[in-house]
N, C-alpha and C positions, 0 to 999 in steps of 0.2 A: 607083242608088241604090233603094231599095224602101221607100215610104212606109210608116212605123209606124202601126198604127192609133189612132185618139183613142177619149177615152173618150166613147160615145154616150150613155149615161145616167149620170151624176154619182151618183146617188141608189142607182139598181142595183150600181155598182160598188161603192160604200163598203160597202153590205150585206151585199153579199157577200164582200168582203175581213174585213168584221164576223166572218160567220157563220166563213170559214174559219180568220181568226185566234183564233178559241175552239175551233178542232179537227173543225168539221164538212167532210164529204167534199162535192166537186162531183160530179156524175153527168150523164155524157154517154153519149147513144145513138148508134149509126152508122145508126139509122132513122131519125134526127129531121132535120129540117133545122137541125142547129146547133144546136138548144136544148138548155137543160140544167137539173137539179134541184138544188135545194139547201135542205134542210129542208121537203121536200115542194113548195116554191116555184118555179117558171119562171123560169129566165135566160134573157134576148131577147138582151143584147149585150156581156155582160160577158166572156164565155168567149174573145173574140178578143183583146182585150186584155191579158188576165189571161196567155195562152198567148202571145202574141209579146213581151210585158218579160218573158218567164221567169219570174214570180212562182207559176206552179203548176209542180207536177209528177203524174206519171202513177203511180198507185201497181197492185201486181199487184192479180188480182180479188181480195176476200176467199174465205176457206175457201170450200169448197161452192159458189160462184157463178159460178165459171168454166165448169163445164160446162152449166148453163143459161141464162148469158144471157152466152155470150161477144160479144156486140154491145154490153156495157155498158163504161163507163171511168170509172174512180175518179180525183180528183183533189183534193191537197192543197196548201196554199202549198208553196215552194220555199225554204230556208234565205233567199234573198234578197226571196219574198216576205214571209216573216214580217216583216223587217225594215220593210221597206215598209208593211205593214198596221200595225203598230206607230205608225209615225210618221203616216200618215193618217189613222188613226183619232183620233190624239192632236189631229193638226189640225181634225179634222171637231169634235170635242166642244168644242173653245173658240168655235168660231163663233156668233154669235148666232142664236139659233132663227129670226129671219125671214130670215138668207142661208140656212140648211138648209133652211126650206119651198120658198124661192125656187127655190133649185138643183134639189128636187124637182120642182118644177112645171115648171122650163124645162129641165131634162135636163141 
């Protein structure tokens, strides 16, 4: 039985979920070592967990982008991911500020 990835950085994970929940796209390059971008920020660890649990799905390239950037892949939340993101964000918002800060500092 293959082990499922753990959430390496909970702060990054919840931030990425929230941006995806708002309709933003995650962009991943074949040329980079597993890093992704969302809203211009680098995503270091969340992609593997999102993909392994089926929370994101790949989109076809935007019109006109497939010819000059075949190495780029775009992702959005899957239906399962949308439901998970809504529940996770609701739970995150009710945590006291000190807990949210502590989780961001400790990963």
